[in-house]
C-alpha positions in Angstrom: 46.9 -22.0 61.5 49.5 -21.0 59.1 48.9 -18.8 56.1 51.3 -20.9 54.1 52.8 -24.4 54.4 55.7 -25.0 51.9 56.7 -28.7 51.5 60.1 -29.3 50.4 63.2 -27.4 51.6 65.3 -27.6 48.3 66.1 -24.4 46.1 62.6 -23.7 45.0 61.0 -24.2 48.6 63.8 -22.2 50.3 63.8 -19.3 48.0 60.0 -19.2 48.0 60.0 -19.1 51.8 62.7 -16.3 51.7 60.7 -14.4 49.1 57.4 -14.6 51.2 59.6 -13.3 54.2 60.8 -10.4 52.2 57.6 -9.4 49.9 54.7 -10.5 52.2 56.1 -10.4 56.0 52.7 -10.4 57.4 51.9 -13.8 56.1 52.8 -16.7 58.6 54.5 -19.8 57.1 56.7 -22.6 57.7 59.2 -24.6 55.5 58.9 -28.3 56.0 61.9 -30.5 54.9 62.1 -34.3 55.4 65.9 -34.1 55.6 68.0 -32.6 58.5 69.1 -29.6 56.3 67.7 -27.3 53.6 68.9 -27.9 50.1 70.1 -31.5 50.4 73.6 -32.1 49.0 73.9 -30.1 45.8 75.6 -27.0 44.2 73.6 -24.4 42.1 75.4 -22.2 39.7 74.4 -19.5 37.4 75.7 -16.7 35.2 75.7 -13.1 36.6 73.3 -11.8 34.1 70.8 -14.8 34.6 69.2 -12.9 37.4 67.5 -9.6 37.2 68.0 -6.9 40.0 65.1 -8.3 42.3 66.3 -11.9 42.1 69.9 -10.7 42.6 68.8 -9.0 45.8 67.0 -12.2 46.8 70.3 -14.1 46.5 72.5 -11.4 48.1 72.5 -12.7 51.7 73.8 -16.1 50.7 77.4 -16.9 51.0 78.3 -17.9 47.6 81.4 -18.0 45.4 81.8 -15.5 42.7 84.2 -15.2 39.7 84.9 -11.9 37.8 87.1 -13.4 35.2 84.6 -14.8 32.8 84.2 -18.6 32.1 85.7 -20.9 29.5 84.5 -24.0 27.4 86.9 -26.4 25.7 85.9 -28.8 22.9 88.2 -30.8 20.6 88.2 -28.3 17.8 87.3 -25.1 19.6 88.0 -23.5 23.1 86.8 -20.1 24.0 86.9 -17.7 27.0 83.6 -15.8 27.4 83.1 -12.7 29.5 80.1 -13.7 31.4 80.8 -13.9 35.2 79.8 -16.9 37.2 78.1 -17.7 40.6 77.9 -20.8 42.6 75.9 -21.7 45.8 76.7 -24.7 48.0 73.7 -26.3 49.6 75.5 -26.1 53.0 75.7 -22.4 52.7 72.0 -22.3 51.5 70.9 -24.1 54.6 73.1 -21.7 56.9 71.6 -18.8 55.3 67.9 -19.9 55.5 68.5 -20.7 59.2 69.7 -17.2 59.8 67.1 -15.4 57.7 63.9 -17.2 58.2 61.9 -16.9 61.6 62.9 -19.8 63.9 59.2 -21.0 64.1 59.2 -21.3 60.3 62.1 -23.8 60.2 61.0 -27.4 60.1 63.7 -29.7 59.1 63.5 -33.6 59.9 59.6 -33.1 59.1 58.5 -35.7 56.6 55.2 -35.0 55.2 52.9 -37.9 54.8 49.8 -36.1 53.4 49.0 -32.8 51.6 45.6 -31.3 51.0 44.1 -27.7 50.5 43.5 -27.4 54.2 47.1 -28.3 55.4 49.5 -31.2 55.8 50.0 -34.2 57.8 53.5 -35.1 59.0 54.7 -38.7 59.2 54.5 -38.8 63.0 50.7 -37.9 62.7 50.9 -34.2 63.7 48.4 -32.1 61.5 49.1 -28.6 60.6 46.4 -26.5 59.2 47.3 -24.1 56.5 45.3 -21.6 54.3 47.6 -22.5 51.3 50.0 -25.4 50.7 52.7 -25.1 48.3 54.3 -28.5 47.1 58.0 -27.9 46.3 59.2 -31.4 46.7 61.7 -32.9 44.4 61.0 -33.7 40.8 61.5 -37.1 39.2 61.0 -38.8 35.9 57.5 -39.6 34.6 55.9 -41.9 32.0 54.1 -38.7 30.7 57.4 -37.0 29.9 60.0 -37.9 27.2 63.7 -37.2 27.0 67.0 -38.3 28.4 69.1 -37.8 31.5 71.8 -35.6 32.8 74.0 -37.7 35.2 76.8 -36.4 37.2 79.1 -36.9 40.1 81.1 -33.9 41.6 83.9 -33.7 44.0 85.4 -30.9 46.1 89.2 -31.4 46.0 92.1 -30.0 47.9 95.3 -30.1 45.7 98.8 -30.4 47.2 99.9 -27.7 44.9 98.1 -24.9 43.0 95.7 -26.4 40.5 96.2 -23.7 37.8 92.6 -23.2 36.8 91.9 -19.7 36.7 88.2 -19.3 35.8 85.1 -21.6 36.0 85.2 -24.2 32.8 81.5 -24.7 32.1 82.4 -27.7 29.7 85.7 -29.5 29.0 84.7 -31.9 26.4 88.2 -32.8 25.3 87.7 -35.8 27.4 86.8 -39.3 26.0 83.4 -39.6 24.4 81.5 -42.8 24.8 77.8 -43.6 24.9 76.7 -40.0 26.0 77.9 -36.5 25.7 80.5 -36.2 28.5 82.3 -33.2 29.8 84.0 -32.3 33.0 82.9 -29.0 34.8 85.5 -27.1 36.8 85.1 -24.6 39.5 88.1 -23.3 41.2 87.3 -22.6 44.9 90.7 -21.3 45.7 94.3 -21.8 44.4 94.4 -25.4 46.1 90.8 -26.1 46.1 88.5 -27.0 43.1 85.1 -28.5 42.3 85.5 -31.3 39.6 82.3 -32.7 38.2 82.1 -35.5 35.4 78.7 -35.0 33.7 76.9 -37.0 31.0 73.8 -36.3 28.8 73.0 -40.0 28.6 70.0 -42.1 27.3 69.8 -44.0 30.8 69.5 -42.7 34.3 72.3 -45.2 35.6 74.9 -43.5 37.7 78.2 -45.6 38.2 79.7 -43.7 41.0 82.9 -46.0 41.0 83.5 -45.2 37.4 82.9 -41.6 37.7 85.2 -41.3 40.7 87.9 -43.2 38.7 87.5 -40.8 35.9 87.9 -37.7 38.0 91.0 -39.2 39.6 92.4 -39.7 36.0 91.4 -36.4 34.9 93.2 -34.9 37.9 96.4 -37.1 37.5 96.6 -36.0 33.7 96.9 -32.4 35.1 99.5 -33.4 37.6 97.1 -32.9 40.6 97.6 -34.8 43.9 94.3 -34.3 45.7 92.2 -35.1 48.7 88.5 -35.5 48.3 86.7 -32.9 50.7 83.1 -33.5 49.8 81.1 -35.3 46.9 77.8 -35.1 45.3 75.8 -36.8 42.7 72.7 -36.3 40.6 70.4 -37.7 38.0 68.2 -34.9 36.4 65.7 -35.6 33.7 66.5 -33.6 30.5 62.9 -33.2 29.1 62.3 -33.2 25.4 58.5 -33.5 25.2 55.5 -35.3 26.6 51.9 -34.6 27.8 52.5 -31.8 30.4 48.9 -31.7 31.3 48.8 -35.4 32.1 52.2 -35.0 34.0 50.7 -32.2 36.1 47.6 -34.0 36.8 49.5 -37.1 37.9 51.1 -35.1 40.7 48.5 -32.3 41.4 46.5 -32.4 44.6 43.2 -30.3 44.5 43.8 -26.9 46.1 47.5 -27.4 46.5 50.0 -25.2 44.4 52.5 -27.4 42.6 55.8 -25.6 42.0 59.5 -26.1 41.7 61.1 -28.8 39.7 58.4 -31.1 40.5 55.9 -28.6 38.9 57.8 -28.5 35.8 59.9 -25.3 36.5 63.1 -26.2 35.0 65.2 -25.2 32.0 64.4 -28.3 29.9 67.6 -28.8 28.2 70.4 -27.3 30.6 68.6 -28.2 33.9 69.7 -25.0 35.3 67.2 -24.0 38.0 68.6 -20.9 39.7 67.1 -18.1 37.6 63.8 -19.8 37.2 63.5 -20.8 40.9 64.4 -17.2 41.9 61.9 -15.5 39.4 59.2 -18.1 40.5 59.6 -17.6 44.2 59.3 -13.8 43.8 56.2 -14.2 41.8 54.6 -16.6 44.1 55.3 -14.2 47.1 53.7 -11.3 45.1 50.7 -13.5 44.3 50.3 -14.7 47.8 50.4 -11.2 49.2 47.6 -10.1 46.7 45.2 -13.1 47.0 46.2 -16.3 49.0 43.1 -18.1 48.0 43.9 -17.9 44.2 47.6 -19.0 44.5 47.1 -22.6 43.4 45.4 -21.4 40.2 48.2 -18.7 39.7 50.9 -21.2 39.9 49.1 -23.8 37.6 48.8 -20.9 34.9 52.3 -20.1 35.4 53.6 -23.7 34.9 51.5 -24.1 31.6 53.2 -20.7 30.5 56.5 -22.0 31.4 56.1 -25.2 29.3 54.8 -23.2 26.4 57.7 -20.7 26.4 60.4 -23.4 26.8 59.3 -25.7 23.7 62.1 -24.5 21.7 64.6 -26.0 24.1 62.8 -29.2 24.3 63.0 -29.6 20.5 66.7 -29.0 20.6 67.0 -31.7 23.3 65.0 -34.0 21.2 67.7 -33.2 18.4 70.4 -33.9 20.8 69.1 -37.2 22.2 67.4 -38.8 19.1 69.1 -37.3 16.1 72.9 -37.1 17.4 74.8 -40.2 18.0 76.0 -40.5 21.6 79.6 -40.1 20.8 79.0 -37.3 18.4 76.7 -35.3 20.5 79.6 -32.8 21.8 79.5 -31.4 18.2 76.1 -29.9 19.0 77.6 -27.8 21.9 80.9 -27.2 20.1 78.9 -25.5 17.3 76.6 -23.7 19.7 79.6 -22.1 21.5 80.9 -20.5 18.3 77.7 -18.3 18.3 77.7 -14.7 19.7 78.0 -14.4 23.3 74.9 -12.5 24.2 72.8 -15.2 22.4 74.5 -17.9 24.7 73.6 -15.9 27.8 70.1 -15.5 26.8 69.9 -19.3 26.1 71.0 -20.3 29.7 68.6 -18.0 31.0 65.9 -19.4 28.9 65.3 -16.0 27.4 66.2 -16.6 23.7 64.7 -14.2 21.3 63.1 -15.3 18.1 66.2 -14.0 16.1 68.4 -16.2 18.6 66.2 -19.3 17.9 66.6 -18.7 14.2 70.4 -18.1 14.5 71.0 -21.4 16.5 69.3 -23.5 13.7 71.1 -21.5 10.7 74.0 -23.0 8.9 75.4 -26.6 8.6 73.4 -28.9 11.1 75.6 -30.6 13.6 73.4 -33.6 13.3 72.7 -35.7 10.0 69.4 -34.4 8.4 68.3 -38.1 7.7 68.2 -38.6 11.5 67.0 -35.1 12.4 63.6 -35.4 10.8 62.6 -38.8 12.3 63.7 -37.4 15.7 61.5 -34.4 15.3 58.6 -36.7 14.2 59.1 -39.3 16.9 57.6 -39.4 20.4 60.8 -39.9 22.3 61.7 -42.2 25.3 59.6 -42.0 28.4 61.4 -40.6 31.3 60.9 -43.4 33.6 63.6 -43.8 36.2 63.6 -47.5 37.3 66.8 -47.3 39.4 67.7 -45.0 42.5 69.9 -42.1 41.8 
């Protein structure tokens, strides 16, 4: 019998497994992933100061790209270089590190889980694995119990024939054409002739038109004079949560006696969809709680999820203003105004650690959305986050 069965080998599950290995090495565990690799096909990025010392140590063994020259944003009426250094981790490097760092018997890829309960898991092939505790870290999704919009993106790792000329990460280049969503291009220079380019939208619909996004990335590169070859591609459709009944959402997914964690459990930044700081903090907290009292872990995670929902209410309110008060082609103005604020405030915002003064400062001054639209948006219920198409 295992002490812990972790279901879902994405960021949350993988970091939780590694944290348990570091914090509670006497506990036996296994990490079950339906796919043939951990992390799927994804890239996670974060600002250097998003992680505290313990979380930074947890991420230290991973082969990641690090930039020391700050980061940049570009808007039609405002551009800015910020001092915060940036980090990025490719899922292929995530997979390689977990295979190196976890015990061999804990690595269970190509292991689709058909059933979970408080006594263990059942795999799709019928194998039953008993465990004292099960942690559900499977992928999140939309829900009729939540409201909001969608962050839709397609990213390509390109190799350019000549140096591309991008010196530092560009978090948002919103000088591109705005249509029926807030659109920006995200740039990560991976070498002088390699760059990750992602076309991203804060959209009302979860529709991802891959052909259109590929064409727009190609046009963006051509405008900069790049001749490039695509080395790798990834896509994503992430819910941007603006409200809802969190208790009903958790109840719709919870299994008695099973700890519901990760994005599926609601552990996300509701506006930016950044997950690394939250996933790392949560993994370490779960590992410490498991070491102290394994039987109480599901209740511990449940309490932590409710507290996270309460603590991130401000960001959901801002998201509601973005999606319901700002006209789609004008949504970029919200971020353009935000990036005129003091840099420490911006750093705390991305880490979901905004102070009361930060929150007041963000809302002070001339609003970037019409007041006549803002009030109904705040009073409205919002659009259910129901994803009717495949991402």
